[in-house]
N, C-alpha and C positions, 0 to 999 in steps of 0.2 A: 364771671362778669359782674362788675360792680352795680349797685342799685341805680345810679344815674344812667349807666349805659343800658340797663334793662328797661328803664322808663323811656329812654330815648328810642330804643328798639320798638317798644309797644306803641309809642306815638307814631313812628313811621309806619308800622303795620296797620294802625288805625287809619292813617291818611291814605295809604295804598289801597286798603280795603274799600274805603268810601269812594275812591275813584274807580277801582277795578270792578266793583260790583255792577254799577250801571253799564260799564263797557262790556263786561262779560255777558250780562243779560241781553244787551242789544245785539252782540255778536251771535249769541245763542238763538235769538229770535230770527236773525238772518239765516242761520244754518237750519233752523226748523223748516225753512222752505225746501231744503234738500231732503230732509227727513219726510216731509209731506209728499214730495215727489216720489220718494222710494216707496212709501206706504201705498200711494195711489197708483203707481206704475206696477207694483208687485202683482195685482190681480190679472194684469195683462199677460203674465207668464214669464218664464226664465229668460227668453230672448230679448224682450223689451227691457227687462231689468239689467241684462248684460249690456245693452246699448247705452243705457243711462250710466252704467259703471265705466264704460270706455270714455264717454264724454266727460265724466267727473275726473277720471284719471288725467285727461289732457288739460281740461280747463283749470285744474288746480295750479298748473304751471303758470298760466296767464294771470290768475288771481294773485299768485305769489309775486310775480314780477311787478304787477301794478301796485300791489300792496307795499312793495319796497318804496316806490315813489310816494305813496300816501303816508308812509311812516316818516320819511324825511320831511315832508311838508308839515306833519304834525309836530315834529321836534322843533322846526323853525318857528311855528306858531307858539309853541310852549315857551321857547326862549324869549320871544318878543313879549309874551304875557309876563314872564318873570321880570323882565326889565321895566315893565310898565310903559312901554313905548307904543302908542296907538298908531303912529305912522308905520312902524315896522310890522305891527300886527296886520294892518290892512294890506301892506305890500306882500307879506307872506301869504295871506289868504287869497288875494286876487291872483298872484302869480301861481299859487297852488292850484287854483281852479283852471287856469290855462294849461298848466302842466298835466293836470288830470284829464282834461278833454283830449289833448294831443296823444297822451300815452294810452288812454282807454280806447280811442279810435284805432290806433296802431295795433293794439292787442286784438281787437275784434277782426280787423282785416287779416292779421296773421293767422288767427285760428280758423277763419273761413278758408284760408289758402291751403291749409294742411289736410283738410278732410280727404281729398283724393289719395293721400298717401296711406290711409289706414289699411287698405288691402295689402300693401307692401310690407307691413310689419306683423303679419301672421294672425290677424284677428279673424274670428269665425265669420264666414261669408253671410250666413243667415242674419247675423247681427248687423253687419255693414249695410245690408239691403234695406233696413228700416230706419237707419240712424239720421238721414239727411235733414228732415225738418227740425228735429230736436236739436241737432248740432248747430244749425243756423241760428235758432232763437237764443241758445245759450251763448253763442259767439257775440251776438249783438248786445246781450245783457252786460258785457264788460264795460260798455260806455257809461250807462247810468250807475253801475257798481262803483267805478272809479270816482266819479264826481260826487256821489253820495258820501263816500268814505273820506274824501277831502273835507267836506263840510262837517261830517261827524267828528273828524279830528279837531276842527275848530271848536265845536261844542264841548268836547272833552277838555280842551286846553283852557277854556275860559270859564270852567266850573259850571257848565250847563250839560253835563253828561247824560242826565235823564231825558233830555230831548232825543238823544239817539235811541234810548230804550223805547220811547213812545213810537218813534218812526219805524223801528225794527219790527215791533209787534203789529203796527199798522200793516206792514208788508205781509206778515203771516195771515192776518185777518182777510187781506185781499186774496192771498194765494190759495187758501183752503177752498172757498167756493169756486174760484176761477179754475182750479185744478179739476174739481168735480165736474163742472160743466164742460170744460174744454177737452178733458180726457174722455169722459164717459158719455157726454151729451146730455140732452134733456128732452123729454117727450119722444117724438118720433125721430129726432136727430141723434145720430150715434156718436157724435163728437169726433175729435181729431186723433184720439189714441195717444201714442207717445209724443207726437208733435204738440198736442194740447198741453202737455206738462211744460214744454219749453215756452209756449206762448204765455202760460200762466205765470211762470217765473219772470219772464221779461216784463210783464205788466206789473207784477208785485215789486219789482225793483225800481221801475220808472216812477210810479206814483209817490213813493217816499222821497225820491230825489226832488220832485216838484214841490213837495211840502217843505223840504229842507231849504231849497232856494227861497221860498217865500219867507221862512223864518229869518234867514240871513239878510234878506232885503228889508224886512219891516220890523223885526223884533227890537225894542229899545235896548235890551241887554246886549245886543250885538252891534251897536252903532260904531264902536271903535274898530270893528273888523270890516267896515264897508266905507270908510272914508275915501274920498276921491284922491287917490294918489297914483303916481305913475309907477307901473311895474318896473322895478329896477333890473337891469341886466345882471347885476351881481347876485341878487336874490334868485333869479332864474338859474344862473350858473350853479349856485350852491345846491339848489333843490335837485337839479338834474344830475349833478356829480354825486352827491351823497345818496340820492334816490337810486341812481344806477348801481352804486356799490351795494346797497341793501337789496335791491332787486336781484342782483347776481347771486347773493347768498340765498335769498328765498327761492330763486329758480333752481339753484343747486339742490336744495332740500326737496322742493316740490318735484323737480325733475326726477330725482331718485325715487320718490314716492310714486310718481306717475309710471316710471319704468317698471316698478314692482307690480303696479296694477296691470300693466300690459302683459307682464310675465304670467299673470293669472290666466290670460287668454291663451297662452301657449299650453296650459294644462287642459282647460275645458271652459265651457260657458258656465258650468256650475261654480267653478272657482271664481269667475268674474262676478257672478251674482252674490256669492258669499262675501266677497271683498266689498261689494257695494253696501251690503247690510252692515258689516262691522265698521266700514269707513264712515257711513252716515252717522251712526251712533257715536263713534269715537270722536268725530269732528265736533259734535255738540258738547261732549264731555270736556274736550280740550279748550272750550271757550273760557273757562275760569283761568287756567294757566296763561292763555293768550291775553285775556283781559289784564292780568297782572303784568305781563310783558309790556303791553301798551301803556298801562298806568305808570310803570316804573320808568319807561322812557320819557314820559311827560314830566314826571316829578323830578327826575334827574336833570332834564332839560331846564325846568324852572329853577332848580337849585343852582345850576351852572350859570343861568342868566342873571340870577340875583347874587352871585358870588358866594354862595353858601357851601363851600367845598367840604367843610367838616362833616356835613350830613351824608356824603356820598356812600361811605362804607356801610353805615347803618341802614341806608335805603336798600343796598344790595342784600344785606342779611335779612331784612324784613321781607323782601320779595321771595327769597329762598324759603323762609319759614312759612309764608302763606301757601306757597305751592306744595310744600311737603305736607302741610296740614290738610290740603285738599286731596293729594295723590293717594294717600294710604287708605282712607275709607272708600274712595272711588274704585280703587283696585279690588277691594273686597266686594263691592256691589257688582262690578263687572263679572267676577267669578260666580257670584250667586245667580245673576240674571242672564248669563250667557245662553243657556239652553232655552228658557222660556222666550227670550227675545228672538232668537234665531227661528224657533218653531212658529212664532206668531207672524213672521214675515215671509216664510216660505214653507211649502208642503213637500218640497223636493228633499229626500233624505240626504243626498250628496251635498246639497247646499247647506243644510242644517249642520251636518257633521263638520264641514270645513269652517263655517262661521263660528262654531263653538271653539275650535282650536285657535282661530284668529283672535277671538275675544280673550282667551287665556294669555296669549302673547301680549296683547294690548294691556292687560292688567299689570303684567310684570314691568312694562316700560313706562308706566305713568310717572314715576319719580324722576327718571332721567329726562323725559320729555318736558316736564315742568321746569326742571332746573336749567336746561339749556335755553328754553324760551325766556325765562326770567333774566338770565345773564345776557342774552342777545339784546333784549329790550334795554337793559341798563347800559350796555355799551353804545347802543344807538343814542341814548340820551347824552352821552359824552361826545357824540359825533365821532366815535371810534368804530369805523365800519370795515376797513380793509382787512385787518388781521382776523377778526371774527368771521368774515366771509371766507377767507382762506381756510380757516378751521372747518367751517361747514362743508366746503367743497371736498376737502381731503377725507373727512370722516364719512361722508355719504357716498362719494364716488370711488374712493380708493380703499375703503374698508367695508362699508355696509353692503354695497352692491356686489362686490366680488365674494364676500362671505355668503350672501344670499344665494348666488349662483352655485357656489360650491356645495352648500348645504342642501339646496333644493334640487339641483339637477345632477351633480356628481355623486353625492352621498345618498341621493334618493329619498330625501325627506319631503319632497313635493312642495306644494304651496306653503305649508307651514314652515318648512326650512328656509324659504326665501324671506319670510317675515322674521324669523329668528336672526338671520344675518343682518337685517335692517336694525333690529333692536341692539345688536352689538355695536354697530356704528353710532347709534344714538347715545348709548351709554358713554362712549369715549368722547363724543362731542360735548356732552354735559360737563364732564370733568375739565376739558380744555377751555371751554367758554367761561367757566367759573374762575379758573386761574387767570384768564386774560383780564376779566373785568377788575378783579381785586388787585392785580398787578399794575393796572393803569392808573389807579386812583392817586398814588403819590405824585405821578407826573402831572396831575390836573389840580394839584393844590390841596388834596384831602389828607 
């Protein structure tokens, strides 16, 4: 690689890092809510922790679907920003808020509707018996979640990403004392137990949304995003079409992840609890690759809007380099910390043993997970969604899940075998998504 190309790569890595860092920190702050829930629910015992695990396994499907629409809205805002068009920026923002409200409400209603089906999919009856209040609160949380992330996408696209950081950690600051009081009570009042964790999460997502709405409405730096414009049908059509495609891909990935989580219930409550521990930690660690994925979609969208096609290949290489630089040391830390973390969150030897094995598999898959996330984000920036979605569906549903079933149930490797199968599908997805993005660049002018 020549010196100018190296300098160009370093410039793009610097720009991606400056945008990805606040995005990742804010996403990690949001996920700390889940970690706080896990830590504060854990003393209630294995069954409440398993109930939280089942809820997390299902809600991730809805988060993913809704985040597909949020991602499409963010790319549209980024393109408008790249063009320097205030009317388009306001149109994309206002339309995005409407789309977010409608899709978030639909997600909440859908999740509430499927709770009666849980006994039909083989989940432990003692877990189902206590899940109702927590499930309801987490379902309603989808509405403020979607609207907040629409506005966060605006902040990221107009170079105000640190606003999202502040609001995300504001949510954590609300969640910690709210969890303590609502789960465990105060004074003579014994609290709501598991349901209290759901109420605390709902509260801690709603208050940052109100703050974000206030910033959008009154902050001078966001005046171009709130001009009085008519929401165009064309903008709505694009956001729904592209958001639907991205949502399908995310649901394909999250649905596979959720089904694996439900498979843990076919083994035991201990497997569910172990999956909750490793899933909560892994989700926070994934925020850096996800932040890079979001940042690269924004930067590619801005470059596309500005007609800077020659940058696209270098942006893709920069995203891969950053994620690789993150994945290797994190994998080492996971291997070192697997035992201590598992033992700190559960006193059940069966839970600890399974959690350690899940952590080991997670460490091995860090590189693949980062690469496929970065390339999916880059493709979203190109508004190239349909083929990457097909790759996701094939790799997760026709490769990862069958491999997990064969290894876990047929060959007898148990819960760890299921996760090994998932890792195989993830590795293949990473390779194919990388080939797709770099293969599309010449067609876009790069």
